[in-house]
Structure formats: C-alpha cells, structure tokens
C-alpha positions in Angstrom: 7.4 6.2 -6.8 5.7 7.6 -9.8 7.3 5.0 -12.1 6.2 2.2 -9.8 2.6 3.6 -9.7 2.4 3.8 -13.5 4.0 0.4 -14.0 1.6 -1.5 -11.8 -1.6 -2.4 -13.8 -3.5 -3.2 -10.6 -2.5 0.1 -9.0 -3.6 2.0 -12.1 -6.9 0.0 -12.2 -7.7 0.9 -8.6 -6.2 4.4 -8.7 -3.7 3.8 -5.9 -1.4 6.8 -5.4 1.6 7.3 -3.1 1.3 10.6 -1.1 4.4 10.4 1.1 7.2 7.9 2.0 9.4 8.0 5.1 11.7 5.6 6.7 9.5 2.6 7.6 6.3 4.3 6.6 4.1 5.2 3.6 1.0 7.2 3.0 -1.2 6.6 0.0 -4.7 7.2 -1.2 -7.5 6.4 -3.7 -9.9 9.0 -4.9 -13.2 7.3 -4.6 -15.3 6.9 -7.8 -18.2 4.8 -8.8 -15.9 1.9 -9.8 -14.9 1.5 -6.1 -18.4 1.0 -4.8 -20.2 -2.3 -4.1 -23.9 -2.8 -4.7 -24.9 -1.0 -1.5 -23.0 2.1 -2.4 -20.1 1.9 0.0 -16.4 1.3 -1.0 -15.7 -2.4 -1.5 -13.5 -4.0 1.2 -11.1 -5.1 -1.5 -10.3 -1.5 -2.3 -9.4 -0.9 1.3 -7.3 -4.1 1.4 -5.5 -3.3 -1.9 -4.5 0.2 -0.7 -3.3 -1.2 2.6 -1.3 -3.9 0.9 0.3 -1.4 -1.5 1.3 1.0 1.2 2.7 -1.8 3.4 4.8 -2.8 0.5 6.1 0.7 0.0 6.9 1.0 3.7 9.0 -2.2 3.4 10.8 -0.8 0.3 11.6 2.3 2.3 13.0 0.3 5.2 15.5 -1.4 2.9 16.3 1.5 0.6 18.5 1.8 -1.4 18.6 -2.1 -1.4 15.7 -3.8 -3.1 13.9 -6.8 -1.5 11.1 -9.0 -2.8 8.3 -8.5 -0.3 5.3 -10.9 -0.5 2.1 -10.6 1.6 1.6 -13.6 3.8 -1.3 -12.3 5.9 -3.5 -9.2 5.8 -6.3 -8.5 8.3 -8.6 -5.5 8.1 -10.9 -4.3 10.7 -13.6 -2.1 9.1 -14.9 0.5 11.6 -17.0 2.8 9.4 -18.2 2.8 5.8 -17.0 5.3 3.2 -19.0 6.3 0.1 -17.1 9.2 -1.4 -14.1 11.4 -1.2 -10.7 10.0 -0.5 -9.6 6.8 1.1 -6.2 7.2 2.8 -3.9 4.7 4.4 -1.0 5.3 6.7 1.2 2.2 6.9 4.0 1.8 9.5 6.5 -1.0 10.0 6.1 -2.4 13.5 8.7 -5.1 13.5 11.2 -6.6 11.0 13.1 -9.8 11.7 14.0 -11.4 8.4 12.4 -13.1 6.7 9.2 -11.6 8.3 8.0 -8.1 8.7 4.9 -6.8 10.5 3.1 -3.7 9.3 0.2 -1.8 10.9 -2.0 0.6 9.0 -4.8 3.0 9.5 -7.6 3.8 7.0 -8.9 7.3 7.1 -11.6 9.3 5.2 -11.5 12.8 3.8 -12.2 14.2 7.3 -9.3 12.2 8.7 -11.7 10.0 10.7 -10.4 6.6 11.5 -12.5 4.1 9.4 -10.4 1.0 9.7 -7.2 -0.6 11.0 -5.0 -3.4 9.7 -2.1 -5.7 10.4 -0.1 -7.2 7.6 2.7 -9.7 7.5 5.2 -9.9 4.7 7.9 -12.5 3.7 11.1 -10.7 2.8 13.6 -12.1 0.3 16.8 -10.0 -0.2 18.1 -9.5 -3.7 21.4 -8.2 -5.1 19.6 -5.3 -6.7 19.0 -1.7 -5.7 15.7 0.1 -6.0 17.3 2.2 -8.8 18.1 -1.1 -10.7 14.4 -2.0 -10.5 13.2 1.5 -11.6 15.6 1.4 -14.6 14.3 -2.1 -15.6 10.7 -0.7 -15.4 11.6 2.3 -17.5 13.2 0.1 -20.1 10.0 -1.9 -20.4 7.8 1.3 -20.9 
C-alpha cells in the first residue's frame, strides 16, 4: 500500500496512511495538524470524508485481490457525532455487501482515545479489469 499512498497526490496532501488491510476491511489514519482544521479549530468534515473514502476503496481492493477493479464512489454519507481537534483521526472501513456492480461499505471514525466520533455508509460502483493489483503497482512504480 505504500506505493499507492505515495502515488496519490490527494492522499499525500491530506496525510492519509494505511495502517492495516484485511479481507474486506481497511484501517487508516490521518495525524491531525493545523492544515486539517477549519476556522473554529475542529477537523474539517472533508478530512473525515476523504479518509473514509480512501479506506473504503482499500477495503474493496482487498476484496478483489489479487484482481484489480476500478471502484468509484457513488454515495458517501457521514454522521458526525463528536468533534476532533488534535491527535489522530482513524477510520475502520468494512465491506457490508457486494453485488456487482455495487458495493456497500460501512465505516467508523475514531479519535486517539478510540472513542467513536462518526459513522459512515459508502456505495461504490465496481468495474472489473483484466489487470492485477501487481500490474497497477508496477505501472505506478514506472511513473515514479
């Protein structure tokens, strides 16, 4: 996942990191800095949504591994339960249901104390390819 993290300009900008990947699930985080805060001093909702979206995508990639699929977000809903101002924002994304071409992913947002600070449901449109994840990683490496 490191090559994917480093090859995504948006992930680099936000600071999205993958902590763990399992079959149908992914855990990722962002270390909160000043650039993540909105004017009132809490983490901007877009940072939450970006992290959820990224880990939902990783969960889908893990579901199809070693095959590679194009997975595009069609819906992302976030329920914000508690603000976060510092520390680490963590997301645990799990595939709930896959029936091509659609996939449903649920996610939890947690703070550095592992308190639940938000939940999400995300829907993706899945398009199979003739490539493997290793093919995609090799393509990314050749561009670096």
